C-alpha positions as CSV (number, residue, x, y, z in Angstrom):
1,X,75.6,4.5,88.4
2,X,74.3,5.3,91.8
3,X,77.8,6.5,92.5
4,X,78.1,8.6,89.5
5,X,74.3,10.2,90.2
6,X,75.5,11.0,93.6
7,X,78.7,12.7,92.3
8,X,76.7,14.6,89.7
9,X,74.4,15.8,92.4
10,X,77.0,16.9,94.8
11,X,78.6,18.9,91.7
12,X,75.4,20.7,91.0
13,X,74.7,21.2,94.6
14,X,78.3,22.7,94.9
15,X,77.7,24.9,91.9
16,X,74.2,26.0,93.0
17,X,75.8,26.9,96.3
18,X,78.4,29.0,94.9
19,X,76.1,30.8,92.8
20,X,73.6,31.7,95.8
21,X,76.6,32.9,98.0
22,X,76.3,36.6,98.7
23,X,79.2,39.0,97.5
24,X,80.7,40.7,100.4
25,X,82.4,44.0,99.6
26,X,85.1,44.8,101.9
27,X,84.9,48.1,103.3
28,X,87.8,50.4,103.4
29,X,89.3,50.6,106.9
30,X,88.3,53.8,108.8
31,X,90.8,56.5,108.2
32,X,93.2,57.3,111.2
33,X,93.2,60.9,112.2
34,X,96.6,62.6,111.2
35,X,98.9,63.1,114.0
36,X,98.8,66.4,115.7
37,X,100.9,69.1,113.8
38,X,103.9,70.1,115.2
39,X,104.7,73.0,112.7
40,X,103.6,76.4,113.4
41,X,99.8,77.2,112.1
42,X,99.4,79.1,109.1
43,X,97.7,82.4,109.2
44,X,93.8,82.3,108.7
45,X,92.8,83.3,105.5
46,X,89.9,85.6,106.8
47,X,92.1,88.8,106.7
48,X,92.4,89.0,110.4
49,X,95.6,90.1,112.1
50,X,97.5,87.6,114.4
51,X,100.2,88.5,116.9
52,X,103.0,87.3,114.4
53,X,102.0,89.9,112.2
54,X,103.4,92.6,114.7
55,X,106.9,91.5,113.4
56,X,106.2,90.4,109.8
57,X,103.7,93.2,108.4
58,X,105.3,96.2,107.1
59,X,102.7,98.7,107.9
60,X,102.5,97.2,111.6
61,X,106.1,97.3,112.1
62,X,105.9,101.2,111.7
63,X,105.6,102.2,115.2
64,X,106.8,105.9,115.3
65,X,104.7,108.8,114.5
66,X,106.7,112.0,114.0
67,X,105.3,115.6,114.3
68,X,106.2,118.9,113.1
69,X,107.9,121.6,115.4
70,X,105.7,122.6,118.2
71,X,102.6,120.7,116.4
72,X,100.4,117.9,117.9
73,X,98.4,117.0,115.0
74,X,99.0,113.5,113.0
75,X,100.1,114.3,109.6
76,X,98.3,112.7,106.8
77,X,101.3,110.7,106.0
78,X,101.0,108.6,109.2
79,X,97.2,107.8,108.3
80,X,97.7,104.5,106.8
81,X,99.9,103.7,109.9
82,X,96.9,104.5,112.4
83,X,94.5,102.5,109.9
84,X,96.8,99.2,110.3
85,X,97.3,99.5,114.1
86,X,93.4,100.2,114.7
87,X,92.5,97.3,112.6
88,X,95.0,95.0,114.9
89,X,92.9,96.2,117.9
90,X,89.9,95.3,116.2
91,X,91.3,91.9,115.2
92,X,92.6,91.3,118.6
93,X,90.8,92.5,121.5
94,X,93.2,91.3,124.0
95,X,96.1,93.4,122.4
96,X,96.9,96.8,124.2
97,X,99.0,99.7,123.4
98,X,100.9,102.5,125.3
99,X,101.1,105.9,123.4
100,X,104.6,107.4,124.4
101,X,104.7,111.3,123.5
102,X,108.2,112.7,123.0
103,X,109.4,116.2,122.3
104,X,112.6,117.7,121.5
105,X,114.9,119.6,123.8
106,X,113.5,123.0,123.2
107,X,110.9,124.7,125.5
108,X,110.5,124.2,129.2
109,X,110.4,121.1,130.8
110,X,106.5,121.5,131.6
111,X,105.5,122.8,128.4
112,X,107.5,119.9,126.9
113,X,105.6,117.4,129.0
114,X,102.1,118.8,128.0
115,X,103.1,118.7,124.4
116,X,104.1,115.2,124.6
117,X,100.7,114.4,126.4
118,X,98.8,116.3,123.5
119,X,100.8,114.2,120.9
120,X,100.0,111.0,122.4
121,X,96.3,112.1,123.0
122,X,96.3,113.1,119.1
123,X,97.5,109.7,118.1
124,X,95.2,108.1,120.3
125,X,92.1,110.0,118.8
126,X,93.4,108.9,115.5
127,X,93.5,105.2,116.4
128,X,89.7,105.6,118.0
129,X,88.6,107.4,114.8
130,X,90.0,104.5,112.8
131,X,88.2,101.8,115.0
132,X,90.4,101.0,117.5
133,X,89.1,100.8,121.3
134,X,89.9,103.3,124.1
135,X,90.1,100.7,126.6
136,X,93.1,99.1,124.7
137,X,95.1,102.4,124.9
138,X,97.2,104.2,127.4
139,X,98.9,107.7,126.8
140,X,101.9,108.5,128.4
141,X,104.2,111.9,127.9
142,X,108.1,111.6,128.5
143,X,108.7,115.0,127.1
144,X,112.2,115.8,126.3
145,X,113.4,112.9,128.8
146,X,114.1,110.0,126.3
147,X,115.7,111.5,123.0
148,X,116.8,109.2,120.3
149,X,119.4,111.8,118.9
150,X,120.9,114.1,121.3
151,X,122.8,116.4,118.8
152,X,121.3,120.1,118.9
153,X,120.4,120.3,115.2
154,X,117.2,120.5,113.4
155,X,118.0,116.9,111.8
156,X,118.2,115.5,115.3
157,X,115.2,117.5,116.8
158,X,112.8,116.1,113.9
159,X,113.7,112.4,115.4
160,X,112.5,113.3,118.9
161,X,109.3,115.1,117.9
162,X,107.3,111.6,118.1
163,X,105.0,109.2,119.7
164,X,106.0,105.5,119.9
165,X,103.3,102.9,119.7
166,X,104.3,100.1,122.1
167,X,102.6,96.8,122.3
168,X,102.2,95.8,126.0
169,X,99.9,92.6,125.2
170,X,99.6,91.0,121.7
């Protein structure tokens, strides 16, 4: 009986010990950070332009403003383009633009240089009015020196009366 009593006590002690053990919850292993992304980052959703937008945004890809004969005022049809480029300048303080004024072949060299300058200044003023910074804009006039079309016809001359928006820094 002594042995059975001892076995009974050992069994009771084992049951009591098993009942008193604390339940240990296993913690999930700490998440490892994902490896650095090798893909191009997606554009932010805050509505700000990024340098890649210069090549993909339809409004920013329009970089030529055309003028009427012997005029230097920006036509209303180009106002949306001015707004797009001004917004890009506001969003990207490091961006720089050169505005190249051009004319057709009619008129003296001096007159055309002056008209090209007035046209590039007109585009500069429109960009500034839409929120662009003067420090980001440079103007230059080429007059009739760099035509896009060399025929002597109105259809060709109208292509030469322009200001080209050239991004020198994105």
